[in-house]
Steps between C-alpha positions, in 0.01 A plus 500: 500500500717451196623186331845625412862477601606779737771738405826444691586742777809713484819336620546752783157417641615145583750625755357452845380845612552628852125474557512122467787470747299712744210258458740213568612665824139569600406140431795377706412732789136385501603134503760535773271718712209260478714194569660670801195669651264206442761260645454256213861394555399349835421152371304270729725232654238231436651163404855600589476810278396300192299795366827698499606407148359148513725246319741766376580628847531144633764434235669830586513395864661170400759687293588733786517222759726278292259242356530621143218551254263273689211459744209686335247404769528404868818329607801362320397312186805537279565673167213658315408640161147594608563863400766668289784681680480871413272620779611248768855628452381858554323393819809310615717808449265708714478226767879493514512874569201560727394164640268214412128587509560832674273804448799692364563229240135512396513880475812489281356232270178693455699820449686327216162403356387862533803624308440251218127582492580872481747443215222326305345848478780612271471183287123543479547857381743402225284213372200733478704786355644288224172330405241770573549867587627725783159529666449123522858462622466764774170369633625140489800602708277675757264202510781257574646739758184549707252223425488273809461178302823574311702514821333229709762230435789734568373606843349173620675200343848363546504311170626547144199675336642852507843387382345305212272790400794740501718273285215428258413868456870570436509227233201659328669841505816348354307315230329824393835677486649220290214530253533880497135541599415867551825624347544675165615268218842663467686185405467133404265291718786301647678814626318476833611140558847553636721238659456668838121485478496136395734416789268680742206317345662165582597617849147610586344179377751298700405693813130451424560126468663491843219710650190350339559250218128495411564826312741322264205390286505853356875501419483345149227739389683802639832398348353428157306827508819695567689306233225566246562873551841465336333472160722353231797523734357232728758233399779729629308557821492126565851528642378759752196286582732204554706711740181579693414129515849412624482763777153381603609136510820593684290644781272197514766229457653512852157451655412210266841340563451535875165321471660217305769461765250514786226276357661306211204609290475766232307784664569809288309749716237396760427149623154533650268491199354157570411593856340828391305324224352264758419779745309681226315198357487229766189377681323794661662761272277796418722697264733627771799337664412246770730663751375276782663209313830681443818373674541847650156480664421130544702299754427162331604635161814651648596164654439329166712764324774449759496122470488478121723792412401790278547338158310181585226691682442740211503212249244310708267799528541578133412144398186514715404835348540368144292193582223715646502733200501210252208332680280810494590749227174696526572573867850619414355723228248647744772569755717663233213724388439600861868594527472713187210683663686535830810633328314789340178562689510385860727284712313382812644605835469359852146492636599695811520824297209738547248475212544865404878454490466198270249683281725805466803287423316304233355815345844660479654184355227462239506868405875507436482174303215618279660840440836342423363234268278747313799733472703214353225432244496870409879494472478212255216663306691827460818312412709671760869406503581167667130419543550139393797460731290618795210276398740204493606581854138502615440165332816322610598620847189367681476184285669253735304629799170423327586129530649504851366771729390863504606792716481874445877530539565289191389781272712767672763512218216600265356770726718787370356423156150476648547850644618635164216341305244623754625857466503470120143369502364791704702759311360363173148506642549862605602593145203312356252686721651831395464414131152345520296822561670668202417206279141516624 
């Protein structure tokens, strides 16, 4: 292992080779084949198909049937801001074409997920190619294409995880391009920060906000990191950065304005934080979400939600959560530490799973986490390009979930990086073992 800056690859090597596109097609075929042959698109109709997209599909059904952006649970409860609109609108479009809660609609939605998951292969390759070397990039692409854990959300979940992961990986690729990482220094640092790229930067972050606003915590760091790459020309790049901000806000503004009109409260993105904070920290909480006390699962809570209205209900639950946290800070700290552990080393699953299945799942989860985190440490130690940017993503993206609830899906946007860092770790270990006997 060396403690030095890598030499930049040749410009031509950053063009996506045909091999990578073949891996993308293979990854897409594997995902579609598994989803189709394993019938994962046949969602159980339990609870009036609630497991088919949960709140997002409920809202999509309300949109298609003329009730507007409303009714996230069971029955007509009026306007909602429980989730942001990007993925519910996708579901609504599919429902409009192929029917509400039909197997064909589920197949199409999961097929869209499969396409996005397969396209992450190409983004994973470019991130690794720019920051490491062709071998790490190739093996990272193959790992994302064929590793079952990388495709599980695409082939089993009708939710936003795959969309968010795709958009986030694209933002990372764009940020590396705008800093000129992996490219020969054939011009001033700001030459890579064109108006078109800054506009795309703002567009992608606006879409991320509408898909999963929790990721926005990383936006200031990412934007400042790109701007710092302009060197002494950064004041001139402020105009381009302002353009990106305007585009991002232009995408978000209609949704925030709609919330103001519907609720007469300022709800910039999602309006359910207080309820989620209570479900993660209320009486009986164990570090996971108390789903049995959720309006989508509990009839008494649903009736209370229906009677009070969403804004009042969320405010009430949030006030209770804050009172509980303030009364027992050590308990809240213990729950938060448990969620940190769950996020990286083992999220408990239902007790009806076979013990060997649970053991294998935990072992796989822990192995990928350890390999990815050690690879990140090695990346920082060897001062690879963008190492600090990636470390910031690992620190910030899970931060809010540590205080609310933990689920394996919350780290999915980071999993392309985990795959890259794992490959880099083992490739570096292989080189070390080859050198060690000669040193001996």
